[in-house]
C-alpha distance (Angstrom), angle and dihedral (degrees) to the residues before:
residue distance angle dihedral
X1 . . .
X2 3.75 . .
X3 3.74 116.4 .
X4 3.77 143.2 84.7
X5 3.76 115.6 -8.1
X6 3.79 107.2 -98.1
X7 3.78 92.0 -134.1
X8 3.75 133.6 64.4
X9 3.76 115.2 -154.2
X10 3.81 86.7 -12.8
X11 3.80 92.2 -51.4
X12 3.78 115.5 140.0
X13 3.80 106.9 -132.0
X14 3.80 112.8 -138.1
X15 3.84 98.9 155.9
X16 3.80 103.3 93.3
X17 3.85 92.6 140.0
X18 3.74 89.1 63.3
X19 3.79 93.6 50.7
X20 3.79 140.6 -37.6
X21 3.77 130.0 -130.0
X22 3.78 115.2 -102.7
X23 3.78 109.9 -98.7
X24 3.83 112.3 -119.0
X25 3.79 91.0 -124.6
X26 3.80 89.7 54.5
X27 3.77 91.9 49.4
X28 3.78 90.7 49.4
X29 3.79 90.8 51.8
X30 3.78 93.1 51.0
X31 3.82 100.6 45.9
X32 3.81 98.4 79.8
X33 3.81 90.5 55.9
X34 3.77 91.1 56.9
X35 3.81 91.8 52.1
X36 3.82 127.2 19.5
X37 3.80 97.4 9.6
X38 3.84 97.4 45.8
X39 3.81 98.7 132.5
X40 3.84 124.4 131.3
X41 3.78 110.1 -98.3
X42 3.82 88.7 -137.7
X43 3.78 94.6 59.5
X44 3.81 117.3 103.9
X45 3.81 97.7 -143.2
X46 3.76 123.5 97.5
X47 3.82 97.0 -93.3
X48 3.78 89.3 49.4
X49 3.82 91.8 49.2
X50 3.80 88.5 51.4
X51 3.83 89.7 53.1
X52 3.82 90.2 47.4
X53 3.78 89.6 51.2
X54 3.82 90.5 53.6
X55 3.84 90.4 50.6
X56 3.81 91.2 51.4
X57 3.78 92.6 46.3
X58 3.79 88.7 53.4
X59 3.80 89.9 48.3
X60 3.76 89.6 54.3
X61 3.80 91.8 48.5
X62 3.86 92.0 51.2
X63 3.84 90.7 43.9
X64 3.82 89.6 50.4
X65 3.82 91.2 52.2
X66 3.80 90.2 50.0
X67 3.75 96.3 42.2
X68 3.82 93.9 -123.4
X69 3.79 138.4 112.3
X70 3.85 117.6 -81.2
X71 3.84 87.0 -126.2
X72 3.83 87.3 66.4
X73 3.82 94.9 60.2
X74 3.82 120.2 91.1
X75 3.82 119.5 -175.9
X76 3.78 118.2 -129.4
X77 3.82 136.6 168.4
X78 3.77 91.1 -98.2
X79 3.82 144.8 -51.3
X80 3.78 92.8 -61.1
X81 3.76 92.7 60.0
X82 3.83 90.2 40.7
X83 3.82 91.1 53.2
X84 3.82 91.8 47.8
X85 3.83 93.1 47.3
X86 3.82 91.7 47.4
X87 3.81 97.1 48.7
X88 3.77 102.7 33.8
X89 3.77 94.6 33.8
X90 3.77 94.6 51.8
X91 3.82 100.4 45.8
X92 3.80 94.6 41.3
X93 3.82 90.4 52.6
X94 3.77 92.4 50.0
X95 3.77 92.4 47.7
X96 3.85 90.4 50.8
X97 3.78 88.6 52.6
X98 3.78 90.0 57.9
X99 3.82 99.2 -99.9
X100 3.80 107.7 158.9
X101 3.78 96.6 -157.5
X102 3.82 114.3 108.2
X103 3.81 107.3 171.0
X104 3.80 118.6 112.3
X105 3.84 116.2 -177.0
X106 3.77 128.5 -158.3
X107 3.83 138.7 152.9
X108 3.79 130.2 -98.2
X109 3.87 92.6 -124.9
X110 3.84 95.5 54.1
X111 3.76 123.0 123.4
X112 3.77 113.4 -78.2
X113 3.81 93.0 -111.9
X114 3.79 91.0 57.5
X115 3.77 94.3 48.0
X116 3.81 92.2 48.2
X117 3.81 93.1 44.7
X118 3.79 91.9 52.4
X119 3.81 93.8 42.5
X120 3.81 94.0 47.9
X121 3.81 90.2 58.4
X122 3.81 89.7 70.2
X123 3.83 87.6 81.5
X124 3.81 88.3 61.2
X125 3.79 93.9 54.0
X126 3.76 99.3 -93.3
X127 3.82 124.1 133.1
X128 3.82 112.2 -125.5
X129 3.81 114.4 -157.1
X130 3.82 118.2 -171.2
X131 3.80 112.2 -166.8
X132 3.82 122.6 -150.7
X133 3.77 124.5 -125.5
X134 3.77 135.9 -136.3
X135 3.87 120.2 -99.5
X136 3.83 88.9 -94.0
X137 3.83 90.9 55.4
X138 3.81 97.8 -106.4
X139 3.81 126.2 134.4
X140 3.79 110.3 -129.0
X141 3.85 111.1 -128.7
X142 3.76 87.9 -139.2
X143 3.80 91.7 59.2
X144 3.80 92.0 51.1
X145 3.79 91.7 45.7
X146 3.81 89.9 54.9
X147 3.79 92.8 48.4
X148 3.80 90.0 50.7
X149 3.80 92.3 59.7
X150 3.83 85.6 86.4
X151 3.86 107.0 70.3
X152 3.80 105.8 -95.4
X153 3.75 133.2 -161.5
X154 3.84 101.3 -161.9
X155 3.76 141.5 -1.8
X156 3.83 120.8 -156.6
X157 3.83 119.0 -161.3
X158 3.79 128.6 170.8
X159 3.78 112.1 -130.4
X160 3.83 95.6 -149.3
X161 3.79 124.2 11.5
X162 3.79 118.4 -115.4
X163 3.82 94.3 -140.3
X164 3.81 107.0 34.8
X165 3.78 101.1 21.0
X166 3.86 89.0 -129.4
X167 3.78 110.7 161.9
X168 3.80 119.0 -142.6
X169 3.81 118.0 -135.6
X170 3.76 98.2 -114.7
X171 3.82 90.8 169.3
X172 3.81 86.6 71.1
X173 3.81 99.7 32.1
X174 3.75 99.8 47.1
X175 3.83 97.4 62.1
X176 3.80 89.8 52.3
X177 3.82 90.8 56.7
X178 3.79 91.4 45.6
X179 3.81 92.7 49.4
X180 3.82 89.6 51.3
X181 3.81 92.0 53.3
X182 3.85 93.5 -121.8
X183 3.80 126.8 134.0
X184 3.79 115.9 -107.1
X185 3.87 120.8 -141.8
X186 3.79 118.4 -173.3
X187 3.80 124.9 -166.7
X188 3.79 100.3 -140.7
X189 3.84 97.7 171.3
X190 3.79 94.5 117.6
X191 3.81 97.0 35.7
X192 3.79 106.8 61.6
X193 3.84 112.1 99.9
X194 3.75 94.8 6.7
X195 3.84 106.9 73.3
X196 3.81 131.9 5.4
X197 3.82 115.9 -99.3
X198 3.76 140.5 166.8
X199 3.81 129.8 -136.1
X200 3.83 90.7 -152.9
X201 3.80 107.0 132.5
X202 3.82 91.7 12.0
X203 3.80 118.2 118.9
X204 3.78 101.1 -171.8
X205 3.81 132.4 14.6
X206 3.81 132.9 -179.8
X207 3.79 128.9 -145.3
X208 3.80 137.4 179.9
X209 3.82 129.0 -154.5
X210 3.77 97.9 -147.0
X211 3.79 91.7 61.3
X212 3.84 90.6 59.7
X213 3.81 101.3 46.8
X214 3.77 93.5 -85.0
X215 3.83 131.5 117.5
X216 3.76 126.6 -68.4
X217 3.81 117.6 -110.9
X218 3.76 101.3 47.4
X219 3.82 135.0 84.6
X220 3.74 140.9 145.7
X221 3.78 142.8 -128.5
X222 3.82 122.4 -144.9
X223 3.83 108.8 -143.2
X224 3.81 113.5 -172.5
X225 3.83 114.7 -127.1
X226 3.80 103.9 -167.3
X227 2.90 107.7 78.3
X228 3.74 85.8 13.9
X229 3.83 121.6 -122.4
X230 3.81 113.3 -148.5
X231 3.78 125.5 -154.4
X232 3.79 135.5 -169.3
X233 3.83 108.2 -128.3
X234 3.79 119.6 -114.5
X235 3.84 94.7 -152.4
X236 3.78 130.0 55.6
X237 3.79 115.5 -140.0
X238 3.71 144.0 80.9
X239 3.80 95.6 -24.5
X240 3.78 92.8 -131.4
X241 3.81 94.4 169.0
X242 3.80 103.3 61.6
X243 3.81 89.5 -62.7
X244 3.79 91.1 -64.8
X245 3.79 99.8 94.0
X246 3.76 128.0 26.4
X247 3.78 128.1 -157.8
X248 3.83 139.6 83.4
X249 3.81 107.6 -67.0
X250 3.86 115.0 -115.6
X251 3.79 93.7 -129.9
X252 3.85 96.9 -172.8
X253 3.82 92.2 51.5
X254 3.79 93.5 46.0
X255 3.83 90.4 50.0
X256 3.77 86.8 51.6
X257 3.79 94.4 50.4
X258 3.82 90.9 49.7
X259 3.80 91.2 52.9
X260 3.80 92.1 43.4
X261 3.84 91.3 52.2
X262 3.76 91.4 50.0
X263 3.77 92.6 50.7
X264 3.80 92.3 43.7
X265 3.78 94.8 68.0
X266 3.82 97.0 42.2
X267 3.80 108.9 103.0
X268 3.83 89.8 -7.6
X269 3.86 94.7 152.8
X270 3.83 93.6 50.7
X271 3.77 91.6 45.3
X272 3.84 91.4 50.5
X273 3.81 89.6 52.6
X274 3.78 91.0 49.7
X275 3.80 93.8 48.5
X276 3.78 92.0 46.8
X277 3.82 88.5 54.2
X278 3.82 91.3 50.5
X279 3.79 90.5 47.6
X280 3.79 93.1 49.6
X281 3.85 90.5 48.1
X282 3.79 89.5 49.8
X283 3.87 90.2 50.9
X284 3.79 92.3 48.6
X285 3.82 91.1 51.0
X286 3.81 92.6 47.5
X287 3.82 91.2 47.1
X288 3.82 89.1 56.0
X289 3.81 88.2 54.9
X290 3.81 94.3 41.1
X291 3.86 108.7 24.3
X292 3.77 93.2 -177.3
X293 3.84 97.5 45.0
X294 3.80 116.2 127.3
X295 3.79 128.9 -141.1
X296 3.76 110.1 -133.4
X297 3.80 111.9 -131.1
X298 3.80 91.8 8.0
X299 3.85 94.3 145.4
X300 3.80 94.0 54.0
X301 3.76 130.0 76.0
X302 3.82 106.9 -90.0
X303 3.78 140.3 -174.7
X304 3.83 108.5 -88.0
X305 3.85 98.1 -119.1
X306 3.80 100.6 45.7
X307 3.77 131.6 100.0
X308 3.79 125.0 172.9
X309 3.80 110.4 -174.9
X310 3.83 129.2 -171.0
X311 3.77 107.8 -152.2
X312 3.78 121.7 -144.5
X313 3.83 120.7 -101.8
X314 3.75 107.3 -49.5
X315 3.80 138.1 70.3
X316 3.85 123.8 16.6
X317 3.78 119.7 -125.0
X318 3.85 94.5 -97.0
X319 3.80 88.7 55.0
X320 3.78 90.6 49.5
X321 3.77 90.5 50.0
X322 3.82 90.1 53.1
X323 3.77 91.0 49.2
X324 3.81 95.4 46.0
X325 3.83 106.0 39.1
X326 3.81 89.6 155.1
X327 3.84 92.5 73.8
X328 3.83 124.1 62.0
X329 3.81 110.1 -146.3
X330 3.76 136.3 129.4
X331 3.83 147.7 -133.7
X332 3.81 93.8 -127.3
X333 3.81 140.8 -53.0
X334 3.81 114.6 6.2
X335 3.83 86.1 -139.7
X336 3.80 92.0 64.2
X337 3.88 98.6 35.5
X338 3.78 95.1 98.1
X339 3.84 92.7 61.3
X340 3.78 92.5 62.6
X341 3.82 88.6 -145.7
X342 3.80 121.1 137.3
X343 3.79 114.0 -93.5
X344 3.84 109.5 -79.2
X345 3.86 86.7 -155.8
X346 3.85 91.9 61.0
X347 3.75 92.0 42.1
X348 3.82 89.5 52.9
X349 3.83 86.1 55.8
X350 3.81 90.7 56.3
X351 3.79 102.1 -95.6
X352 3.81 117.5 141.5
X353 3.80 121.1 -120.7
X354 3.79 88.3 -102.5
X355 3.81 94.3 50.8
X356 3.81 91.6 46.4
X357 3.80 90.2 52.2
X358 3.82 89.3 53.1
X359 3.81 94.0 51.4
X360 3.81 122.0 107.0
X361 3.74 124.3 -156.6
X362 3.85 109.6 -148.0
X363 3.80 122.4 177.0
X364 3.80 132.0 175.5
X365 3.74 127.3 -158.9
X366 3.81 150.5 174.6
X367 3.81 95.7 -48.7
X368 3.82 98.7 40.2
X369 3.79 116.4 111.1
X370 3.77 133.2 -161.4
X371 3.76 86.2 -110.6
X372 3.80 90.7 56.8
X373 3.82 90.5 54.2
X374 3.84 92.1 49.3
X375 3.79 91.5 47.8
X376 3.82 92.5 47.5
X377 3.78 92.3 51.9
X378 3.80 90.2 49.3
X379 3.82 90.8 50.2
X380 3.81 90.9 50.8
X381 3.79 89.8 51.8
X382 3.82 94.4 46.7
X383 3.77 95.1 43.1
X384 3.78 96.7 48.1
X385 3.76 93.0 43.1
X386 3.81 89.3 60.3
X387 3.82 93.3 55.3
């Protein structure tokens, strides 16, 4: 597939969960809005109206990819902001309206921004509940059902995990939330363009452009209109996005996200099959190097391009990175990498600290080839043999 070279300085890139390269078609669509069409989308003159038109066209493109109304799409700076706006905005609004419920439910393997957003609301009188997962990373419907016996404001569940690729069974979980009368927020940042999904029964959903071959710095929040979900804004200002999100709109980035979303759903099924084949080939190659290695979350449904491997007793991930500089991969979420702590996601799945520190997150994507996979496996073998 034509596009950016999958290597940088001869490094094979296997960290597509952390971020994706910008698709050339996305870059081409954005460039005019950095140069000749640079006007503020809030300005009333002709150049401003042109910029506003580009923003609305991108909104329609994203809405089309999601199967929702353009009026239900709110631009944000990324999924982290979208998650915070959804969770904090929804429960604060309900509390202000006199709702006496205080429980907010989420899952131990959620993205750090969701866990911290939910936990931080305890200082405002809310009751955060963080549910455990099974060893394969799935949330049991029975566990959610039990937690929902206490009147609940909102449940936040990630569709596909950003470290293991484990996909939650929303078809079973969503009806439980609906029956309990709570709002359902879903972090969809890793899901769009990889597997089919529906937003039926979902009240709020978060998305990020740089996970779908778009630019960094832009994302979106789906906010259901019928029946309408209301939010309390996080930011004070001009209320540019339907009064829910203030700030000058980054027109080039929004144009890029619209294009990226449109491209993400074209040939999605065929791309999923291709990525699953690359992932399986990568797993086979790594198993030849490490016969007793384990795949974390292997028994659950997973994203097609994701492989999280626990190596046998031996080097930790940082040591493997030093020994294999020719392959870009990670130990877990890029957001948590600086702490140096073992992955809380893997620990929630029952891995020990030592096992979590020996677990590699490998992910392939649109510009990965079979040759890249073969070369990466060879580099792992060569690098670790020299240790």
